[in-house]
C-alpha positions, 0 to 999 in steps of 0.5 A, spaced: 577 166 361 577 166 354 570 165 351 566 162 357 561 161 351 560 153 349 563 151 344 568 156 345 573 153 341 569 151 335 567 159 335 574 161 335 576 156 329 570 158 325 571 166 326 579 164 324 576 160 318 571 166 315 576 171 316 581 167 312 576 167 307 577 174 306 584 174 305 584 168 300 579 172 296 583 178 296 589 174 294 585 171 288 583 178 286 590 180 285 592 174 281 597 171 287 599 164 286 597 158 291 603 160 296 600 167 296 593 165 297 595 161 303 599 166 306 594 172 305 589 167 308 593 166 314 595 173 315 587 175 315 585 170 319 590 170 325 594 177 324 590 180 329 591 175 334 598 175 332 599 183 333 595 182 340 599 177 343 606 180 341 603 187 344 600 184 351 606 179 351 603 172 350 609 169 347 609 165 343 603 168 339 597 163 338 597 165 330 604 160 330 603 156 336 596 153 335 596 148 330 589 148 329 588 155 328 594 155 323 591 149 319 584 152 319 587 158 316 590 154 311 584 150 309 580 157 308 586 159 303 585 152 299 578 153 299 579 160 296 584 158 291 580 152 288 573 154 289 573 162 289 568 163 283 563 160 288 565 164 294 564 170 290 557 168 288 556 167 296 559 174 297 553 176 302 553 170 306 561 171 307 560 178 309 555 176 314 560 171 317 565 176 317 561 180 321 560 174 326 568 173 326 569 180 327 565 180 334 568 174 336 575 176 335 573 183 339 570 179 345 576 174 345 581 179 344 579 184 349 578 178 354 585 176 353 588 182 354 584 183 361 587 176 363 594 178 362 593 184 366 594 190 361 588 194 364 582 196 361 584 201 356 590 197 353 585 191 353 580 195 349 586 196 344 587 189 344 580 187 342 580 192 337 587 190 334 584 183 334 578 184 330 581 189 325 589 187 325 588 182 320 584 186 315 590 191 316 595 187 314 591 183 308 590 190 305 597 192 306 600 186 303 595 187 297 597 194 296 591 197 298 589 203 303 587 199 309 579 199 311 581 201 318 583 208 315 577 209 310 572 207 315 566 208 310 563 202 312 564 202 320 568 196 321 573 199 326 567 203 330 563 197 332 570 193 334 571 199 339 564 199 341 564 192 343 571 192 346 569 198 350 563 194 353 567 188 354 572 192 358 567 196 362 563 189 364 569 186 366 571 192 371 564 191 373 564 184 375 559 183 370 562 179 364 558 172 364 555 168 359 549 173 357 553 179 357 558 176 353 553 174 348 550 181 348 557 184 346 557 179 340 550 181 338 552 188 339 558 188 334 555 183 329 548 187 329 552 194 329 556 192 323 551 189 319 546 195 320 551 199 318 552 196 311 544 195 311 543 203 312 549 205 309 552 208 315 559 211 314 564 215 319 565 222 318 570 224 313 575 231 313 571 237 315 571 242 309 569 249 311 565 254 307 572 257 305 575 251 303 568 249 299 568 256 295 576 255 294 575 248 291 574 250 284 580 255 284 587 253 281 
């Protein structure tokens, strides 16, 4: 059932490639060597799916068993290693493509969870972890605070919205071609609109007393 959209394989491979680019670029900025760039590209492109598969019992995970996905992630690492200056100049385009990868991962991850019979709530979690898991692992390996935990640019929230909609549509028996496209559009549009308009998740609330005492030692 994973992606009835055509061509599903091409979409999945494209999603892995562009997600892996973000890992490769993060490695280059940290001055990693070739091996480090390739590993981080693989982690960013396939880490979320690997975590999902382990959690839902889909063994072996596709992140190590599907040679096409592994090859595409490694290819993205090679491209990043040799052509990272050009990729940095295409940053806006990569952000758009990364939003598309997020949408695809969320949809396919939620559907795979449902296929494995884990239930709607667990399937939603599977979809979210597929979308953001690679980024979490990427940030941890580069010694950065994961963006998921400082969601100032709304990455996890669009993923959660898309996963919840996918699970809800599946429960209603309405997860067809058009509804899958609607989920992709929701996550993709939500992510880009949040960047465009500067939306951010709320931070810790500080009451009046906390603000008054903020200047005291």
